[in-house]
N, C-alpha and C positions, 0 to 999 in steps of 0.2 A: 228168614230170606231178607237179603240186603240188596237194594236197589243202588246200582252204580249211575250217578246222575251225569249226563253229559255236560261237559265243563264250559261254562262261558268264560273263556280264559282272559278275555280283554275286560279290564275295568273302564267302563265308558267314561268319557269326559262329562262332567255336569252339565245339564242343561242352563242356560242363562236364567236366574232367578230361582234355581232349584233349591228346596229346602235342605239346610245343613244335616239335619238328621238323615236325609236320602243319600247324601253325598258320601256321608261316613259309611251307611248301611252298604253301599254298592263296594265299597272297598273292604267290607268284612270286618272293619275295625270297631264296630259297635257291639258291645256286651247287651245280650237280650236279658232283661231282668223280669221275671213273671212274679209279680209281687203277691197276687192272690188269684185264685179261681172263682172268687165270688162275682156273680153275675145274675140280674135278674131279669134279663131282657129275652133271652131264648130266641135269638135270631137264627132264622132257619139256615143260614150259610155259615154259622159258626163251625170253624175247622177244629176246635179243641178236641183233643183225645179225652176218654172218659177218664184217664187217670189224672187229669188235671182239672175237669170240669168241678166247681164249687169247692175244690180243696183250699185250705188255708196255707198250704206250703208255698215256699218260694222256691223258684228255679233260677239258677243263673246259667245261661245256655241250656245246656242239657244236664246240669248238675242240681241236684236237690239240696238246698241249703238252709239250715236252721239258723245260722249266725250271719250278721255283717262281715265278720272276718272271713268267712267262707265266700261270699259274694266278692268281696275285694280280692282275695286269692285268685278266683276264676277270672276276674278282670285283669290281674297282672299276668295270668298265664296265657292270654291273648294280646297283651299290651294294648289294651283297648283306648282308644281315644275318646270314646263316648259311650252313652248307654240309652236304650230304648226301654221305657217302662211300660209294661204291658200287664194283660191278664186274660180272663176275667175282665173286671172293670177296676183300675187302680183306685178311682174315687170311693169305691165301696170299703177301702181300709185307708183313708186319708193319712192317717197318722204314720202308718208304715211307709206309704208313698213319700211323706215329707222327710221321714227319717232316711229313706234310701238315698233322696236326693242329696242331703245333708252329708250322710257317710260317704257318698261317691265322690262328692266335691271336696272333702277334706282329705280324702285318700290320694285322689288323682289331680287336685288343683281346679282353679276356676274354669281353666280351659277345657276341662272335660265336659263335652257337649252332651246335654241330657234332654230327651224328648219323652212325652208322655201321652198316652192315648186314653180317653174317656168317652162314654156316652152320656155322661151326666151333666146338665146344665149346672155351672157352678156360679156363685154370687161374687160380689167384689171382694169380700172377706178371704174366701178360699183362694180367689186369684192372687190377691196380696200376699197370702201365706206362700204360696207356691213360687211366687217370684222372688221373696224373701229367702226362701230355702236355696233358691239359685236354679230353678227350672228355666231351661232356655227356650224350648219349643213345646207347644201344646196341640195335639190333634183332636179335634172333636169328631166323633161319628154320631151323624145325624140319625136318630132311630127311626124316625117315620120319613125320612128324605124330605123334611122342611125345615127351613132356617128358623121359622117363627120362634120356637122354644129356646133358640141358641143365641139370639141377637144381643141380649144383654151380657151373656157369658162371654161371647166373642169379643165385645167391645171391652168389658172389664179386664180379660186377660190380656189383650193388645195394649190398653192404656197403663196396665201393671208393667209394661216392659217385656212381656213375653212374646216371642214369634209366634203367632197363631195362625191354625188353618184347619182345614177339613179333610178327613180321609174316609173314603167309602168303597165298598166292592162294587164293581161294575157289573150290575146284574141286567143281563139281556131283556127282561121282560119289566124293565123299569125305565125304559129310555126317556119317555116323556117326563117323569119326575126328576130324573138326573139332569135333563135339558133346563128344567125350572132351577135346579140348585145353581148350575153353571151361571144362569142369568142373575140369581137372587144374590149370589155372593159378590157381585160387583158393587152392592150397595153396603157391604159390611168390610171392616178392618183386617181382612185376612191377607196373608202373605202366599198360601198356595191352597190348592185342591189336589189332594193324590187318589187317583182312581186305580184301584188294584183289580187285574184280571181275576174274574170269579174262579175259585177253585173247587173241585169236587174231591173230597177226602172220605176218609173212613169215618170221620165225624160228623159229617153233614150228608152224606151219599143218600140216605133215606129220603130226607127233605129235598135234595136236588131231583131224585127221581119224580117226587110227587108233582114237583113245578115243571116236569118235563124237560130237564136240562140233560144233554148229552155231552160226552166228552168232545173235545176239538180234535183230537187224533193224535197220533205219535206218541212220544214219551210223556207228554204233557198232563197236567191235572186240571187245565183250563177248561172251562164250560165253553161250549160253542156259542159262538155269537158275542161274546164279552170283549173279545179284541176289537172287532169291527165298530162295536159301540163306543169303546174308548177312543178310538181314533176319530170317531166322528164327534164327538163331545170336545176334544182337544182341537179340533178344527173350528168348532163353534166358538170355543173361548177366544181363539185368534180373530175370528170373524167380528166378534163384538167388542174386541180389544179389551178384554179383561184385564183389570190392573195386576191380577194375581197369576202365580205360575200354575198351570195345569200340568201333571206329569201322569202318565199312564204307565204302570208297572206291570210287567207280564209275569206269569208264573214261572216261566223258564229262568227268566233272570233273578227272580226272587230265590229260587231253589238252587237252581244250577250256578248261579252267580255269586249273590250274597252269601248263602250257607257255604258253599264250597271255598270261598275266600276266607272266610271265618275259620273254617276248619284248617285251611293252609297256614293262616296267621297263626292259630294255636300251635299247629305242629311245629312251626319254625322256632317257638319259643321253648315249647316243653319237651322236644324229642330227645331221647336218649342218645349217647355218643354212638352206640352200635346200631341204631336205627336209620333207615333212609326212607325219604319221603316218595312214595309212588306217584304215578301220572293222575291217580284218582284222588290224590291228597290223603290217602291212608299212610299208616306206618308199617313198614314191612322189617322183620328180623329173623334170625334163626333161632331153634329151640331144641332142647333136648329133655325128656321127662327126668325128673331127679326128687326123690323124697326128700323130707327134711333132715332125716338123721344122715344123709350123706352130702348134703348141700355144700358145707364148707370144704370138705376134701375134694369132692368133684370140681367144684368151681375154680380151686386152686390147680388142680390137674389140668383143667381144660385150658385156663389161662397160660399155664406152662406150655403145654403141648401146641398151642396155637400162636404163642408168643404175644399175648394180648396184655396191654396194661389193664390194671384192675378195674377202671371205670368202664372198659369195654365188654363187659359180661356182668351178670348179676342173676341171682336166684329169685326167682318170683314165688313168693309164697303161696300167694292165691291159686294159681295154676300148677303149683309143685312142678317147675321146670328151669333149667338154666336157660338164660337168653344171651344171645351173642350176635354178631354180625351175620347177615344172610349169606354174604360171599363166602365166609368161613364155612358155614353149615353146608353150603353147596359143595365145597372142595373136600369136605370129610365124610360126606353122606355115605358113599358106597364102602368106606372101611369101617364104618361102624356096626356094632352089633345091637345097638338100641334104636329106636325110632329117631329120625333127624327130621325136623320140620321146618317148613317156611309158615310164619304167621303173619297175619295181616290184621290190623287194629285201626279204628277210628282214633283220632287225635283228641278225644273227649276226655273228660276228666276220668268217666268210668271205663274208657278204653275198651269200648264195645269189639268184640272179636268178629271180624268180617268172616274169616276163613283160615283153615289150616290146610297146607299141602304137604303130605309126606314126601320126602325126597329120597328115601330109600325103601326096601322091601319090609322093613320092620313096622307094622301098625298095631 
């Protein structure tokens, strides 16, 4: 089953003081690098799927990677302007995280903006190593919603020249603790506090049920009450004249905005000449089944019959089919004695198939 996300078509202008990592994420131009699934904290709201929990594997966007070359290739495939390093907790594999920063900066240049998430209080030495590697922005997740254990870490990171802030889920039953965080951060050298609308996912649904959270409604995965609290806290930061920027990020914009814009960006870079981009930011093309032994001759016959240049059709070995423009498939479907299909795929590395529609009676 594939869920088509409602499109947040407009890339909203950044708010004054908004973190650069957020600005680029909203445009869909940040590579999402999952460096490790290792994490000791077991947060009840963790949205990770089972195939990523505790895994040592890396993922660049949706692509499983075993080498830095593959990671860089995925970054180029979407013309990434930056990278968000996440997990798990990246600091549970510090050396790989440092390598990631260095490799990305070497491949894309010093202007490639990199931010990283961690729940682990770091010391001055680690802050210095992150800064030396080229980390631009560090986002702390406060495990117990208290700043006490992170004062030295935040200070060390900021003094090392890293833009430093805090990012937390906006849990509806943690209003008092979150209000205190808003106040306590006024005494620390943070540039931002990001509050994310709490999501109910397949990875955390059982825990969310235990805590009594319900969906807010509609197509959203948001927990009821999270948005209201987020706006209240944003108002509090304004009222106390906090020196940092407080951003509230909704689930709708994170999924239907950031994700969809990233898909669209990758599609425009990687789409084949015969493919078209749909309104859902999927790729569409026509196809005819074709076994390997007939591929070369059938492909040549197809191109000749339709007057197609060589690069406007290809044989796909994985699916054993000829692929060519959807408009041509629609034009010839009724005349063909073999199945003619309209195929829809996501513009990811795996090109996950969304669906197949048969254009004629041969199925």
